[in-house]
N, C-alpha and C positions, 0 to 999 in steps of 0.2 A: 504493500500500500504506500510506503514512503517513496519508493521509486516512481510509482505512478504520479504521486503528488509533485515530485520534483520535475518530472517530464512535463506535466501540465503547466507548472509555473514557468518553465523555460519557454514553452510555446507562448504563453500569455505575455511574457516580458520581451519576446522577440529574440531570445538567445539561441534559438534553434533555427538553422537555415535549411529549409527543405529543398530538395531537388527541383529544378525547373520543370514545370508541366510541359508536355509535348506541344508542338506548335499548333496542331489542329485543335487541341483543347483550348489554347489561348485564343485562337480565332473564334471558336464557338462562344466562349464565356466573356471575352473582352473584344468584341468586333470593332469598337470605336477606339481601342487603345487604352481603355480604362475599364475597371470592373464597376458597373453601376449596380449597387446593392440596394434593394428596396427594404426599408426598415419601417415596421409598423409600430407606432407608439401606442396604438389602441390595445396592445397586449403587453402589459407592464412586466410580465414574467420574462419576455424575450428582449425588450428594449425599453430604456428609460431616457426621457428627454433631458432631465436635469438631475445629476450631471449626465451628459450624453454617454451612453454605454449599454451593456447588456450582452447576452450570449450571442445574439445575431450579429451585433457589431463586431465582437471578437472573432467570430467565424469568418466574417467578411474580410477583416484585415489579414487573417492568416491565409485565406484563399488568394487574396491579391498578392501577398508576398510570394506565394508559390507560382503564380502566373507572371510575376515580375512586372506588374502594372500598377498604377495608382488606383486607389479605391475612391469612388464617388458615392455618397449616400443619398438616395432618393427617398425622402421621408413621407409617411402617410399617417393618417389618424384612424384608419380602419382597414381590416384585412380585405373586405369586399372591394375597396378602392384599389388595393394592390392587384388583386386578381383581375379586375376590370381592365387593367393596363397590360395584361399579359401578351396581347397581340398587337400592341401599339409601339413596340420597340423602345420603351421608356427605361426598362431595367433588364439586367442580365441574370441576376439571381435574386431570389426572394425567400422569405421565411414565413411560411403559412402552414396551416393544418392540411393534412392529406384529406381529400374528399373527392368522390367520383365525379361530381359536377365540375369541379375545378380541373380535374384531370383531362378534360376535353382540350384545354389550351396549355396545360402545364405538365411537365415531367417532374415527378417527385423522387427524392431520395428516400431511403428508409427513415423512419422517425428518429429524431435525436433527443427529443424531450416529450414526455407524456404529462399532460395536465388534465384537469377534470372540468366538466361542465356542471354547474350547480344552479340551484334555485334559491331566491330570497323572497320572503313574504313579510307583510306587516306582523308585528308581535301578536296582534289580536286575531290573526287569521285562523280559521278552522283547519287549514292545510297543515298536516304534520309530517307527511312522507312524500317522497318523490312520486310514488304511485298515485297520490291524490290530485296531482296537478292536471292531468289530462281529463278534464270534466267540462260539460257545457257551462258557459258563463264565466269561465276562467280566461282572463286576458294576460298574455305574457309579453313583457317588454324585451326586445332583443335588438342587437346591433345588426343593421342590414348587411347581408352577405357574409356574416361571420360563420365560422365552422359550425357553431351551435345553431345558428339560424337555418343553415342548410339541413342539418340533421333533424331539427324539430319539424321543419317543413315536410320532410319525408315521413316522419314517424308519428306526429300527433294526429289523433283522430277526432277529438271533440273541442279541445281548447282553441282559442283564437290567438294568433301571433300579431303583435303590434310592433312595427319596426321603426326604429330611430336611425338617423344617419350613421352613428358610430356606437360602439359599446358603452363608452362613458355617457353619451347622450341617452342611451336606453335607461340608465339608472335615474337620470333626471326625469325622463318621461314616466317611469314607474311611479315616482314621487308626485309629479305634477298632476297626472291624470288619475291618481288613486287606483292604479292597476293592481290586480291580485297577485301577480308574480313578476319577478325580474329574473331573466336567465343571463348567465355570463360565465366567464372563466371563474373558477371558485376563489382564487386568491384575491381579486379585486372585490368580490362579494364579501368576503370575510373582513377585508379592510374597511369597506363601507359600513358593515354592520357594527364593527368595533367603534366607529365614529358616530354612529346613529343608533342608539339603543332601542329605538322604537321598531326596528326590523330585526329579523333573524334569518340565518341561512339554514336550509333544510339539511339534515344529515345525509351523507351518501352523495352519489353523482347520477346524472341521467346519461352521461356519455364520457368516454375517454377521448381526449383530443390529442391526436398524434401530430406534433409539430415537426415539419421537415423542411429541408432546403428544396428549392424549386428553380427550374429554368424554363423558358418558353419551349413549347414543342418544336421538334425539328433540329435541335442542337444535340445530335446523337453522341458525338464524342464528349461534349461537355457534360451531358447527363451521366454518362458512364463514369467519368472522372469524379463527378460530385458524389456518386454512390460510394466510391472507394474513399473519398475524402471524409465524408461524414462518418463512415464506419471507423476510420482511423481516429477521428476526433473523439468519438465515444470511447473507443478502446484505450486510448492514451491517457484518459482522464481530463482532456482539454475542456470538454463540455461541462463536466462536474465542477471544475475549477472556475470556469466563467460564471456559472450559476452562483457558486459560493462567493465569488468576488463582488457580485451585485446584490447579495442578500436574498437570493431566490432559493431558499433552502427547502421549500415545500415542493418544488418541481422535481420530477423523477427523470433521470437519464434513461432513455429508452434502451432496452436490451439489444 
């Protein structure tokens, strides 16, 4: 374990120099001569605005070092806005949850972090369990185009989804419109409930969210390289160290 921690620390501090990626990979992942990395501030587990950082930022910098190109961060406030740009040539790599709907335009690596989708309700709500949510008359605030929005759209039978532009805005909508439930990544829900004692987070999860690296479809060599890259970053301890560095101790490194 000590060796893994040392290796991860060396990666994060730039003391390990990786071999240069093959030229066809560089062309795929940095066609403009720089690596344009989409960073979603809507998921605070992966990226933080102040101070700027997070596991997705660390992975972008390490990948750019291997490609031997500069990195340019293209920032977003919602995952749905990242994926909407997948066919527009705006970014080269992104950090979003694996989902079959998104896979139409995006090639995913294996997951590198697994987080949970959870529900929050007012303290006085009769809803006590995850299973109680999908009922007639229940309105659920979600961030449009988020992984949990896509999952709930496919799986809910009776409850109504009410969409806000972003995940943080969904929490505001939940409060403003007195909705019955807010859905989100569990960590921000827990933080919100800690600051607002009139709400509570339901125990358990309604889904596991597999966070992965992604590149637009058609970049075959680049996608293959990213698969190997992300597996190495997990195995070396790099991902775990990046999560620890930014205080995201509740997130789980994917196997």
